[in-house]
N, CA, C and O of each residue as an XYZ file, in Angstrom:
844
protein
N     -37.388   -138.952     69.875
C     -37.788   -139.015     71.290
C     -36.624   -138.547     72.162
O     -35.492   -139.001     71.996
N     -36.908   -137.650     73.074
C     -35.862   -137.127     73.939
C     -35.416   -138.174     74.943
O     -36.107   -139.164     75.182
N     -34.240   -137.936     75.531
C     -33.713   -138.853     76.539
C     -34.667   -138.962     77.725
O     -34.879   -140.053     78.255
N     -35.247   -137.825     78.146
C     -36.198   -137.825     79.260
C     -37.426   -138.659     78.927
O     -37.903   -139.438     79.753
N     -37.932   -138.491     77.716
C     -39.117   -139.235     77.285
C     -38.807   -140.727     77.225
O     -39.621   -141.548     77.646
N     -37.635   -141.080     76.705
C     -37.233   -142.486     76.635
C     -37.178   -143.097     78.022
O     -37.632   -144.220     78.242
N     -36.621   -142.348     78.945
C     -36.528   -142.815     80.323
C     -37.912   -143.022     80.935
O     -38.143   -144.018     81.621
N     -38.834   -142.088     80.692
C     -40.187   -142.204     81.226
C     -40.896   -143.441     80.675
O     -41.599   -144.139     81.406
N     -40.707   -143.706     79.386
C     -41.324   -144.891     78.765
C     -40.769   -146.167     79.385
O     -41.517   -147.103     79.667
N     -39.451   -146.203     79.596
C     -38.823   -147.380     80.200
C     -39.326   -147.613     81.620
O     -39.602   -148.748     82.009
N     -39.443   -146.540     82.386
C     -39.937   -146.656     83.765
C     -41.377   -147.159     83.768
O     -41.723   -148.034     84.562
N     -42.213   -146.622     82.896
C     -43.611   -147.053     82.819
C     -43.709   -148.525     82.452
O     -44.540   -149.252     82.996
N     -42.848   -148.971     81.516
C     -42.858   -150.377     81.109
C     -42.412   -151.277     82.253
O     -42.979   -152.351     82.456
N     -41.400   -150.846     83.002
C     -40.919   -151.634     84.142
C     -41.986   -151.732     85.216
O     -42.210   -152.809     85.769
N     -42.647   -150.623     85.518
C     -43.710   -150.631     86.527
C     -44.849   -151.553     86.102
O     -45.400   -152.286     86.923
N     -45.201   -151.515     84.814
C     -46.270   -152.383     84.316
C     -45.887   -153.851     84.439
O     -46.719   -154.679     84.809
N     -44.641   -154.180     84.134
C     -44.172   -155.561     84.246
C     -44.215   -156.038     85.693
O     -44.587   -157.178     85.967
N     -43.835   -155.166     86.609
C     -43.863   -155.521     88.030
C     -45.307   -155.721     88.491
O     -45.597   -156.675     89.212
N     -46.202   -154.843     88.088
C     -47.609   -154.990     88.459
C     -48.200   -156.279     87.895
O     -48.933   -156.982     88.590
N     -47.884   -156.591     86.639
C     -48.374   -157.831     86.032
C     -47.889   -159.046     86.819
O     -48.664   -159.950     87.129
N     -46.605   -159.050     87.133
C     -46.024   -160.185     87.854
C     -46.607   -160.302     89.257
O     -46.921   -161.400     89.717
N     -46.749   -159.169     89.931
C     -47.293   -159.182     91.289
C     -48.727   -159.694     91.299
O     -49.090   -160.521     92.136
N     -49.525   -159.212     90.388
C     -50.930   -159.627     90.327
C     -51.039   -161.136     90.110
O     -51.839   -161.805     90.764
N     -50.239   -161.663     89.197
C     -50.286   -163.101     88.911
C     -49.816   -163.922     90.101
O     -50.465   -164.897     90.479
N     -48.688   -163.534     90.695
C     -48.158   -164.302     91.823
C     -49.069   -164.203     93.047
O     -49.283   -165.200     93.736
N     -49.605   -163.021     93.323
C     -50.536   -162.876     94.435
C     -51.768   -163.753     94.209
O     -52.262   -164.391     95.138
N     -52.258   -163.780     92.967
C     -53.443   -164.576     92.652
C     -53.177   -166.069     92.816
O     -54.028   -166.813     93.303
N     -51.991   -166.494     92.405
C     -51.657   -167.922     92.433
C     -51.298   -168.417     93.834
O     -51.647   -169.538     94.204
N     -50.603   -167.590     94.611
C     -50.004   -168.068     95.860
C     -50.477   -167.352     97.114
O     -50.224   -167.820     98.224
N     -51.158   -166.231     96.957
C     -51.551   -165.425     98.107
C     -50.545   -164.326     98.361
O     -49.348   -164.498     98.132
N     -51.036   -163.196     98.835
C     -50.171   -162.024     99.021
C     -49.067   -162.299    100.034
O     -47.914   -161.932     99.806
N     -49.406   -162.940    101.149
C     -48.429   -163.156    102.216
C     -47.299   -164.085    101.799
O     -46.188   -163.988    102.319
N     -47.580   -164.991    100.857
C     -46.591   -166.012    100.487
C     -45.593   -165.539     99.434
O     -44.637   -166.253     99.130
N     -45.796   -164.360     98.877
C     -44.961   -163.883     97.765
C     -44.058   -162.756     98.251
O     -44.518   -161.801     98.876
N     -42.779   -162.880     97.958
C     -41.818   -161.851     98.369
C     -41.581   -160.844     97.248
O     -41.851   -161.121     96.080
N     -41.081   -159.686     97.617
C     -40.730   -158.675     96.619
C     -39.640   -159.199     95.679
O     -39.626   -158.879     94.491
N     -38.744   -159.997     96.220
C     -37.681   -160.584     95.383
C     -38.281   -161.488     94.295
O     -37.862   -161.438     93.139
N     -39.263   -162.312     94.678
C     -39.908   -163.189     93.697
C     -40.616   -162.385     92.614
O     -40.596   -162.755     91.441
N     -41.234   -161.299     93.012
C     -41.927   -160.454     92.041
C     -40.935   -159.818     91.073
O     -41.175   -159.782     89.866
N     -39.827   -159.318     91.600
C     -38.802   -158.716     90.739
C     -38.283   -159.729     89.729
O     -38.122   -159.411     88.551
N     -38.018   -160.954     90.192
C     -37.517   -161.999     89.298
C     -38.546   -162.346     88.231
O     -38.203   -162.481     87.056
N     -39.819   -162.492     88.638
C     -40.866   -162.842     87.682
C     -41.089   -161.739     86.659
O     -41.519   -161.999     85.536
N     -40.792   -160.504     87.055
C     -40.942   -159.369     86.145
C     -39.724   -159.193     85.235
O     -39.686   -158.277     84.413
N     -38.734   -160.069     85.384
C     -37.545   -159.994     84.547
C     -36.588   -158.901     84.939
O     -35.824   -158.410     84.108
N     -36.623   -158.511     86.203
C     -35.749   -157.452     86.693
C     -34.496   -158.043     87.332
O     -34.582   -158.792     88.306
N     -33.356   -157.709     86.790
C     -32.110   -158.210     87.348
C     -31.842   -157.672     88.744
O     -31.154   -158.308     89.542
N     -32.384   -156.508     89.032
C     -32.214   -155.894     90.347
C     -33.349   -156.361     91.256
O     -34.511   -156.029     91.023
N     -33.013   -157.127     92.288
C     -34.035   -157.668     93.179
C     -34.711   -156.600     94.036
O     -35.715   -156.872     94.696
N     -34.163   -155.390     94.025
C     -34.763   -154.288     94.775
C     -35.712   -153.460     93.910
O     -36.130   -152.373     94.310
N     -36.052   -153.976     92.721
C     -36.864   -153.192     91.773
C     -38.229   -152.843     92.339
O     -38.731   -151.742     92.113
N     -38.839   -153.773     93.077
C     -40.160   -153.493     93.651
C     -40.077   -152.307     94.611
O     -40.885   -151.380     94.547
N     -39.096   -152.353     95.490
C     -38.925   -151.265     96.442
C     -38.626   -149.950     95.762
O     -39.128   -148.905     96.176
N     -37.814   -149.991     94.723
C     -37.436   -148.762     94.023
C     -38.646   -148.110     93.358
O     -38.819   -146.893     93.427
N     -39.481   -148.925     92.716
C     -40.594   -148.382     91.938
C     -41.879   -148.186     92.746
O     -42.699   -147.335     92.401
N     -42.063   -148.963     93.816
C     -43.342   -148.904     94.533
C     -43.216   -148.674     96.030
O     -44.182   -148.242     96.659
N     -42.066   -148.947     96.618
C     -41.935   -148.865     98.063
C     -42.119   -150.237     98.683
O     -41.477   -151.195     98.253
N     -42.972   -150.352     99.673
C     -43.194   -151.620    100.365
C     -44.116   -152.529     99.558
O     -44.715   -152.105     98.569
N     -44.220   -153.786     99.992
C     -45.157   -154.701     99.338
C     -46.594   -154.216     99.515
O     -47.428   -154.399     98.628
N     -46.881   -153.599    100.656
C     -48.214   -153.027    100.866
C     -48.511   -151.952     99.830
O     -49.625   -151.875     99.312
N     -47.522   -151.129     99.532
C     -47.698   -150.099     98.502
C     -47.938   -150.734     97.134
O     -48.689   -150.200     96.317
N     -47.303   -151.861     96.895
C     -47.498   -152.560     95.629
C     -48.916   -153.123     95.541
O     -49.553   -153.041     94.491
N     -49.406   -153.690     96.633
C     -50.789   -154.178     96.650
C     -51.752   -153.030     96.372
O     -52.705   -153.179     95.608
N     -51.495   -151.879     97.003
C     -52.326   -150.703     96.742
C     -52.321   -150.349     95.252
O     -53.359   -150.013     94.682
N     -51.156   -150.426     94.641
C     -51.031   -150.067     93.229
C     -51.820   -151.026     92.339
O     -52.424   -150.603     91.353
N     -51.818   -152.316     92.685
C     -52.602   -153.284     91.909
C     -54.090   -152.977     92.057
O     -54.826   -152.988     91.070
N     -54.534   -152.705     93.274
C     -55.945   -152.369     93.497
C     -56.327   -151.126     92.699
O     -57.354   -151.105     92.021
N     -55.497   -150.099     92.785
C     -55.777   -148.824     92.104
C     -55.811   -149.000     90.589
O     -56.607   -148.366     89.896
N     -54.950   -149.858     90.093
C     -54.859   -150.106     88.655
C     -56.206   -150.571     88.089
O     -56.559   -150.225     86.962
N     -56.946   -151.341     88.859
C     -58.228   -151.865     88.395
C     -59.411   -151.032     88.872
O     -60.447   -150.986     88.208
N     -59.263   -150.373     90.020
C     -60.374   -149.591     90.566
C     -60.742   -148.430     89.649
O     -61.923   -148.113     89.502
N     -59.766   -147.802     89.040
C     -60.037   -146.629     88.208
C     -60.879   -146.963     86.977
O     -61.883   -146.288     86.749
N     -60.525   -147.968     86.172
C     -61.389   -148.286     85.022
C     -62.754   -148.827     85.442
O     -63.738   -148.595     84.739
N     -62.843   -149.543     86.568
C     -64.146   -150.011     87.028
C     -65.032   -148.844     87.440
O     -66.243   -148.874     87.224
N     -64.437   -147.825     88.026
C     -65.210   -146.642     88.403
C     -65.752   -145.931     87.166
O     -66.842   -145.360     87.208
N     -65.008   -145.960     86.075
C     -65.492   -145.352     84.826
C     -66.712   -146.104     84.300
O     -67.683   -145.485     83.865
N     -66.666   -147.438     84.337
C     -67.820   -148.241     83.906
C     -69.011   -147.976     84.824
O     -70.141   -147.821     84.362
N     -68.746   -147.927     86.122
C     -69.800   -147.687     87.117
C     -70.469   -146.327     86.875
O     -71.689   -146.205     86.984
N     -69.683   -145.332     86.553
C     -70.228   -143.995     86.313
C     -71.162   -144.009     85.104
O     -72.244   -143.423     85.141
N     -70.743   -144.677     84.042
C     -71.574   -144.731     82.835
C     -72.885   -145.464     83.114
O     -73.944   -145.028     82.661
N     -72.824   -146.562     83.847
C     -74.039   -147.311     84.160
C     -74.957   -146.509     85.083
O     -76.176   -146.507     84.914
N     -74.357   -145.833     86.056
C     -75.164   -145.057     86.990
C     -75.869   -143.906     86.270
O     -77.039   -143.632     86.539
N     -75.178   -143.242     85.373
C     -75.791   -142.157     84.619
C     -76.964   -142.683     83.791
O     -77.964   -141.990     83.606
N     -76.831   -143.901     83.299
C     -77.895   -144.513     82.503
C     -79.130   -144.819     83.356
O     -80.258   -144.725     82.870
N     -78.918   -145.186     84.631
C     -80.022   -145.673     85.466
C     -80.372   -144.755     86.634
O     -81.241   -145.105     87.433
N     -79.742   -143.613     86.762
C     -79.850   -142.823     87.988
C     -81.285   -142.455     88.354
O     -81.578   -142.289     89.537
N     -82.189   -142.322     87.383
C     -83.580   -141.956     87.663
C     -84.490   -143.166     87.808
O     -85.703   -143.017     87.950
N     -83.926   -144.338     87.774
C     -84.724   -145.562     87.865
C     -85.119   -145.856     89.311
O     -84.446   -145.431     90.251
N     -86.216   -146.586     89.470
C     -86.621   -147.094     90.782
C     -86.567   -148.618     90.789
O     -87.081   -149.263     91.702
N     -85.943   -149.183     89.766
C     -85.874   -150.639     89.595
C     -84.612   -151.172     90.266
O     -83.501   -150.798     89.891
N     -84.780   -152.029     91.237
C     -83.651   -152.605     91.967
C     -82.640   -153.237     91.012
O     -81.434   -153.075     91.199
N     -83.108   -153.947     90.002
C     -82.205   -154.668     89.103
C     -81.247   -153.718     88.380
O     -80.100   -154.073     88.107
N     -81.719   -152.522     88.077
C     -80.848   -151.566     87.397
C     -79.622   -151.245     88.254
O     -78.509   -151.150     87.736
N     -79.824   -151.078     89.553
C     -78.698   -150.723     90.416
C     -77.873   -151.937     90.832
O     -76.693   -151.808     91.155
N     -78.495   -153.113     90.825
C     -77.706   -154.337     90.986
C     -76.758   -154.478     89.797
O     -75.610   -154.893     89.958
N     -77.241   -154.133     88.610
C     -76.382   -154.130     87.418
C     -75.204   -153.188     87.602
O     -74.094   -153.486     87.161
N     -75.439   -152.050     88.253
C     -74.355   -151.091     88.512
C     -73.329   -151.630     89.509
O     -72.195   -151.154     89.555
N     -73.725   -152.613     90.298
C     -72.800   -153.250     91.240
C     -71.996   -154.341     90.546
O     -70.779   -154.427     90.717
N     -72.674   -155.170     89.767
C     -72.044   -156.360     89.170
C     -71.215   -156.033     87.933
O     -70.068   -156.466     87.818
N     -71.790   -155.277     87.016
C     -71.194   -155.162     85.681
C     -69.888   -154.378     85.597
O     -69.089   -154.668     84.707
N     -69.617   -153.397     86.471
C     -68.286   -152.805     86.412
C     -67.183   -153.838     86.611
O     -66.110   -153.746     86.017
N     -67.465   -154.810     87.447
C     -66.477   -155.861     87.730
C     -66.337   -156.812     86.537
O     -65.229   -157.066     86.065
N     -67.466   -157.332     86.057
C     -67.401   -158.308     84.965
C     -66.980   -157.669     83.645
O     -66.233   -158.276     82.877
N     -67.450   -156.452     83.371
C     -67.052   -155.797     82.128
C     -65.558   -155.494     82.127
O     -64.888   -155.653     81.107
N     -65.041   -155.059     83.265
C     -63.609   -154.796     83.343
C     -62.809   -156.082     83.133
O     -61.826   -156.083     82.392
N     -63.216   -157.162     83.769
C     -62.518   -158.437     83.568
C     -62.539   -158.837     82.095
O     -61.576   -159.410     81.586
N     -63.639   -158.531     81.420
C     -63.747   -158.864     80.006
C     -62.803   -158.092     79.112
O     -62.543   -158.510     77.983
N     -62.280   -156.966     79.593
C     -61.349   -156.164     78.786
C     -59.896   -156.610     78.947
O     -59.017   -156.134     78.229
N     -59.642   -157.517     79.884
C     -58.259   -157.834     80.250
C     -57.629   -158.931     79.403
O     -56.454   -159.251     79.584
N     -58.392   -159.511     78.479
C     -57.830   -160.600     77.686
C     -57.822   -161.889     78.480
O     -58.551   -162.031     79.462
N     -56.996   -162.826     78.052
C     -56.922   -164.122     78.741
C     -55.464   -164.594     78.726
O     -54.767   -164.410     77.728
N     -55.002   -165.195     79.812
C     -55.745   -165.378     81.054
C     -55.782   -164.096     81.873
O     -54.993   -163.179     81.645
N     -56.705   -164.042     82.828
C     -56.744   -162.933     83.764
C     -56.413   -163.448     85.156
O     -56.531   -164.640     85.442
N     -55.997   -162.531     86.009
C     -55.593   -162.881     87.372
C     -56.300   -162.024     88.414
O     -56.253   -162.326     89.606
N     -56.950   -160.962     87.969
C     -57.440   -159.981     88.931
C     -58.530   -160.538     89.855
O     -58.538   -160.214     91.042
N     -59.434   -161.352     89.352
C     -60.510   -161.863     90.206
C     -59.937   -162.712     91.343
O     -60.407   -162.640     92.478
N     -58.921   -163.513     91.030
C     -58.302   -164.329     92.081
C     -57.500   -163.466     93.050
O     -57.450   -163.759     94.245
N     -56.884   -162.426     92.554
C     -56.221   -161.470     93.445
C     -57.248   -160.814     94.368
O     -57.025   -160.711     95.574
N     -58.372   -160.373     93.802
C     -59.409   -159.723     94.603
C     -59.968   -160.669     95.659
O     -60.322   -160.236     96.756
N     -60.050   -161.954     95.333
C     -60.523   -162.934     96.316
C     -59.550   -163.042     97.484
O     -59.967   -163.247     98.624
N     -58.257   -162.906     97.207
C     -57.262   -162.886     98.283
C     -57.475   -161.666     99.174
O     -57.387   -161.756    100.398
N     -57.752   -160.540     98.552
C     -57.909   -159.286     99.296
C     -59.145   -159.322    100.184
O     -59.088   -158.913    101.343
N     -60.260   -159.808     99.650
C     -61.523   -159.728    100.371
C     -61.582   -160.681    101.563
O     -62.405   -160.501    102.461
N     -60.711   -161.696    101.576
C     -60.728   -162.660    102.676
C     -59.692   -162.355    103.753
O     -59.662   -163.031    104.781
N     -58.849   -161.361    103.540
C     -57.842   -160.987    104.523
C     -58.239   -159.643    105.146
O     -58.321   -158.648    104.426
N     -58.487   -159.583    106.455
C     -58.974   -158.342    107.060
C     -58.073   -157.129    106.809
O     -58.562   -156.030    106.545
N     -56.771   -157.334    106.892
C     -55.855   -156.220    106.670
C     -55.891   -155.721    105.241
O     -55.921   -154.514    105.000
N     -55.889   -156.649    104.285
C     -55.942   -156.268    102.874
C     -57.296   -155.659    102.524
O     -57.384   -154.736    101.714
N     -58.342   -156.185    103.142
C     -59.675   -155.652    102.879
C     -59.767   -154.196    103.353
O     -60.367   -153.358    102.680
N     -59.183   -153.906    104.489
C     -59.164   -152.539    104.980
C     -58.352   -151.639    104.047
O     -58.730   -150.498    103.778
N     -57.240   -152.169    103.564
C     -56.403   -151.423    102.623
C     -57.199   -151.090    101.364
O     -57.145   -149.964    100.867
N     -57.945   -152.083    100.845
C     -58.768   -151.850     99.654
C     -59.844   -150.807     99.932
O     -60.112   -149.944     99.097
N     -60.459   -150.892    101.114
C     -61.494   -149.916    101.481
C     -60.935   -148.507    101.480
O     -61.613   -147.567    101.064
N     -59.706   -148.353    101.942
C     -59.067   -147.038    101.949
C     -58.871   -146.526    100.520
O     -59.087   -145.346    100.243
N     -58.462   -147.416     99.620
C     -58.285   -147.020     98.229
C     -59.614   -146.625     97.590
O     -59.676   -145.679     96.805
N     -60.683   -147.360     97.934
C     -61.976   -147.144     97.289
C     -62.748   -145.961     97.856
O     -63.831   -145.631     97.373
N     -62.193   -145.328     98.874
C     -62.817   -144.089     99.349
C     -62.784   -143.012     98.278
O     -63.573   -142.068     98.314
N     -61.876   -143.153     97.331
C     -61.777   -142.203     96.229
C     -62.606   -142.637     95.027
O     -62.369   -142.181     93.908
N     -63.594   -143.532     95.260
C     -64.481   -144.009     94.192
C     -65.900   -143.534     94.498
O     -66.710   -144.313     95.001
N     -66.218   -142.266     94.203
C     -67.517   -141.706     94.603
C     -68.707   -142.429     93.992
O     -69.774   -142.465     94.605
N     -68.556   -143.008     92.800
C     -69.684   -143.681     92.179
C     -70.044   -144.964     92.930
O     -71.196   -145.398     92.895
N     -69.084   -145.563     93.599
C     -69.367   -146.742     94.410
C     -70.349   -146.387     95.515
O     -71.296   -147.127     95.780
N     -70.116   -145.246     96.158
C     -71.021   -144.782     97.206
C     -72.373   -144.382     96.624
O     -73.409   -144.647     97.233
N     -72.376   -143.755     95.466
C     -73.630   -143.328     94.844
C     -74.500   -144.524     94.471
O     -75.716   -144.497     94.662
N     -73.876   -145.568     93.941
C     -74.619   -146.777     93.585
C     -75.187   -147.434     94.834
O     -76.337   -147.873     94.841
N     -74.388   -147.503     95.885
C     -74.853   -148.110     97.132
C     -76.070   -147.365     97.685
O     -77.036   -147.989     98.124
N     -76.022   -146.045     97.663
C     -77.137   -145.246     98.167
C     -78.392   -145.436     97.318
O     -79.496   -145.528     97.854
N     -78.228   -145.496     96.007
C     -79.370   -145.693     95.111
C     -79.975   -147.081     95.309
O     -81.195   -147.240     95.296
N     -79.126   -148.069     95.491
C     -79.594   -149.433     95.726
C     -80.400   -149.500     97.018
O     -81.452   -150.137     97.070
N     -79.904   -148.846     98.052
C     -80.605   -148.866     99.330
C     -81.956   -148.156     99.241
O     -82.909   -148.553     99.912
N     -82.045   -147.112     98.419
C     -83.332   -146.414     98.256
C     -84.397   -147.318     97.641
O     -85.594   -147.107     97.836
N     -83.948   -148.325     96.898
C     -84.900   -149.277     96.296
C     -85.394   -150.302     97.314
O     -86.276   -151.104     97.005
N     -84.838   -150.283     98.519
C     -85.162   -151.267     99.548
C     -85.544   -150.560    100.846
O     -84.904   -150.777    101.875
N     -86.581   -149.713    100.812
C     -86.894   -148.882    101.985
C     -87.294   -149.673    103.229
O     -87.151   -149.173    104.344
N     -87.791   -150.895    103.057
C     -88.228   -151.681    104.217
C     -87.084   -152.430    104.890
O     -87.266   -153.018    105.956
N     -85.918   -152.411    104.275
C     -84.789   -153.170    104.808
C     -84.004   -152.294    105.783
O     -83.489   -151.246    105.392
N     -83.905   -152.710    107.048
C     -83.127   -151.912    108.017
C     -81.693   -151.717    107.546
O     -81.142   -152.545    106.820
N     -81.108   -150.620    107.969
C     -79.768   -150.271    107.508
C     -78.755   -151.375    107.792
O     -77.944   -151.706    106.927
N     -78.793   -151.951    109.002
C     -77.798   -152.973    109.339
C     -77.977   -154.227    108.484
O     -77.003   -154.901    108.150
N     -79.229   -154.536    108.132
C     -79.485   -155.696    107.270
C     -79.031   -155.396    105.847
O     -78.455   -156.253    105.178
N     -79.296   -154.171    105.388
C     -78.820   -153.785    104.058
C     -77.299   -153.901    103.970
O     -76.781   -154.461    103.004
N     -76.586   -153.387    104.952
C     -75.119   -153.423    104.933
C     -74.614   -154.862    104.930
O     -73.638   -155.186    104.254
N     -75.283   -155.714    105.686
C     -74.891   -157.121    105.725
C     -75.079   -157.769    104.356
O     -74.213   -158.509    103.889
N     -76.194   -157.491    103.730
C     -76.453   -158.089    102.415
C     -75.560   -157.491    101.333
O     -75.168   -158.178    100.390
N     -75.243   -156.214    101.475
C     -74.307   -155.601    100.541
C     -72.940   -156.296    100.636
O     -72.291   -156.550     99.622
N     -72.521   -156.594    101.856
C     -71.261   -157.307    102.063
C     -71.331   -158.703    101.453
O     -70.386   -159.152    100.804
N     -72.459   -159.387    101.664
C     -72.645   -160.710    101.056
C     -72.560   -160.629     99.536
O     -71.937   -161.471     98.889
N     -73.195   -159.602     98.978
C     -73.224   -159.457     97.522
C     -71.822   -159.273     96.955
O     -71.462   -159.923     95.973
N     -71.031   -158.398     97.559
C     -69.670   -158.170     97.064
C     -68.815   -159.432     97.219
O     -67.993   -159.743     96.357
N     -69.016   -160.150     98.318
C     -68.266   -161.386     98.523
C     -68.633   -162.415     97.456
O     -67.756   -163.074     96.897
N     -69.925   -162.550     97.178
C     -70.379   -163.473     96.138
C     -69.794   -163.108     94.780
O     -69.291   -163.974     94.064
N     -69.859   -161.832     94.426
C     -69.362   -161.391     93.120
C     -67.879   -161.716     92.961
O     -67.466   -162.276     91.945
N     -67.093   -161.369     93.953
C     -65.648   -161.575     93.867
C     -65.304   -163.058     93.787
O     -64.513   -163.465     92.936
N     -65.887   -163.861     94.659
C     -65.506   -165.278     94.690
C     -66.054   -166.055     93.496
O     -65.400   -166.975     93.005
N     -67.237   -165.695     93.030
C     -67.772   -166.384     91.861
C     -66.949   -166.055     90.623
O     -66.673   -166.930     89.802
N     -66.556   -164.782     90.491
C     -65.700   -164.414     89.356
C     -64.335   -165.088     89.461
O     -63.767   -165.493     88.446
N     -63.803   -165.212     90.679
C     -62.523   -165.905     90.851
C     -62.647   -167.357     90.434
O     -61.740   -167.910     89.811
N     -63.761   -167.971     90.774
C     -63.987   -169.371     90.377
C     -64.048   -169.499     88.867
O     -63.441   -170.400     88.288
N     -64.781   -168.598     88.230
C     -64.873   -168.635     86.765
C     -63.514   -168.365     86.119
O     -63.144   -169.006     85.136
N     -62.792   -167.424     86.674
C     -61.464   -167.094     86.139
C     -60.539   -168.292     86.246
O     -59.802   -168.600     85.310
N     -60.575   -168.962     87.375
C     -59.712   -170.128     87.609
C     -60.007   -171.252     86.620
O     -59.109   -171.999     86.233
N     -61.264   -171.365     86.216
C     -61.657   -172.419     85.279
C     -61.148   -172.140     83.867
O     -61.049   -173.063     83.058
N     -60.823   -170.881     83.558
C     -60.249   -170.523     82.262
C     -61.293   -170.110     81.245
O     -62.390   -170.668     81.206
N     -60.948   -169.131     80.422
C     -61.785   -168.578     79.339
C     -63.244   -168.405     79.748
O     -64.130   -168.986     79.120
N     -63.509   -167.624     80.778
C     -64.896   -167.428     81.213
C     -65.688   -166.545     80.255
O     -65.121   -165.701     79.560
N     -66.991   -166.745     80.225
C     -67.910   -165.882     79.490
C     -68.393   -164.839     80.487
O     -69.290   -165.110     81.286
N     -67.801   -163.648     80.446
C     -68.107   -162.653     81.462
C     -69.499   -162.072     81.315
O     -70.080   -161.616     82.300
N     -70.053   -162.078     80.096
C     -71.422   -161.601     79.911
C     -72.405   -162.544     80.589
O     -73.315   -162.102     81.290
N     -72.223   -163.834     80.383
C     -73.085   -164.822     81.036
C     -72.887   -164.806     82.545
O     -73.840   -164.962     83.308
N     -71.647   -164.618     82.964
C     -71.360   -164.529     84.399
C     -72.097   -163.347     85.022
O     -72.659   -163.462     86.111
N     -72.091   -162.217     84.327
C     -72.788   -161.032     84.838
C     -74.280   -161.293     84.990
O     -74.875   -160.913     85.998
N     -74.889   -161.935     84.001
C     -76.323   -162.221     84.068
C     -76.649   -163.112     85.263
O     -77.613   -162.857     85.986
N     -75.849   -164.151     85.470
C     -76.065   -165.052     86.604
C     -75.923   -164.311     87.925
O     -76.710   -164.520     88.848
N     -74.921   -163.451     88.013
C     -74.690   -162.718     89.249
C     -75.787   -161.686     89.510
O     -76.220   -161.528     90.652
N     -76.236   -160.992     88.490
C     -77.315   -160.018     88.682
C     -78.567   -160.725     89.194
O     -79.228   -160.235     90.110
N     -78.893   -161.876     88.605
C     -80.046   -162.650     89.082
C     -79.882   -163.009     90.558
O     -80.805   -162.832     91.354
N     -78.701   -163.516     90.916
C     -78.464   -163.982     92.283
C     -78.456   -162.826     93.282
O     -79.045   -162.934     94.357
N     -77.795   -161.725     92.934
C     -77.686   -160.600     93.860
C     -79.037   -159.908     94.032
O     -79.377   -159.475     95.134
N     -79.801   -159.805     92.958
C     -81.141   -159.241     93.079
C     -81.980   -160.082     94.044
O     -82.693   -159.541     94.889
N     -81.889   -161.392     93.914
C     -82.623   -162.268     94.817
C     -82.135   -162.157     96.252
O     -82.930   -162.222     97.189
N     -80.838   -161.990     96.425
C     -80.263   -161.849     97.768
C     -80.846   -160.626     98.475
O     -81.242   -160.708     99.638
N     -80.896   -159.499     97.776
C     -81.411   -158.283     98.395
C     -82.913   -158.371     98.678
O     -83.406   -157.760     99.626
N     -83.636   -159.129     97.856
C     -85.080   -159.211     98.013
C     -85.528   -160.352     98.932
O     -86.720   -160.502     99.204
N     -84.584   -161.142     99.401
C     -84.944   -162.290    100.232
C     -85.693   -161.838    101.481
O     -85.411   -160.786    102.055
N     -86.656   -162.665    101.882
C     -87.423   -162.355    103.092
C     -86.491   -162.315    104.291
O     -85.592   -163.145    104.426
N     -86.716   -161.355    105.144
C     -85.900   -161.195    106.336
C     -86.496   -162.003    107.489
O     -87.678   -161.865    107.807
N     -85.678   -162.837    108.104
C     -86.102   -163.596    109.271
C     -85.773   -162.789    110.519
O     -84.617   -162.427    110.738
N     -86.761   -162.511    111.320
C     -86.548   -161.726    112.542
C     -85.767   -162.536    113.555
O     -86.029   -163.721    113.760
N     -84.804   -161.883    114.186
C     -83.959   -162.564    115.178
C     -84.053   -161.840    116.502
O     -84.004   -160.611    116.559
N     -84.189   -162.617    117.576
C     -84.229   -162.050    118.921
C     -85.289   -160.970    119.039
O     -85.077   -159.940    119.677
N     -86.426   -161.219    118.417
C     -87.509   -160.255    118.513
C     -87.344   -159.045    117.625
O     -88.180   -158.142    117.652
N     -86.210   -159.003    116.784
C     -85.966   -157.836    115.920
C     -86.706   -157.907    114.639
O     -86.600   -157.000    113.813
């Protein structure tokens, strides 16, 4: 192995250690409560500036954690969408919403921290916006959303968007709860969530203010 290659491997290992430590600490304590110094120490880095050197700001590090998981979830989403793209069954596209998340969590071993990290992100407006910016590069997410909405032609756009937001919030927080409890069954979790989210989208709409 050349000196350059050895250096690249070492850098990749250091970045992975920092990401692992950041994800765990953010999940346990919240993003705002964790400093870059604490992350460097937890990652076993003698240099307390390691986070800044490898990632830049803490915001850049949060982006890196989001991106680390968004890419494999998009791959799962693409495979599911290709399987169901010609379907008119709402449940098929609800599966495309739920299962990329649960299947990815199932690949991470135990314990996992990502669901609790994601729960931190979804409840903080600034972090949620940051995640939305990262997910603009996830075209299958948009494709699934459009296909899901086509299965609900009677649902006004603003009501659909509201329920879509509810669905993502439910998925993230329920998975965080299961993750926190330890050794979750992600297949069973997915089935429960698909049932619940399908029902959420199909729920009767109560008219408000004459709407």
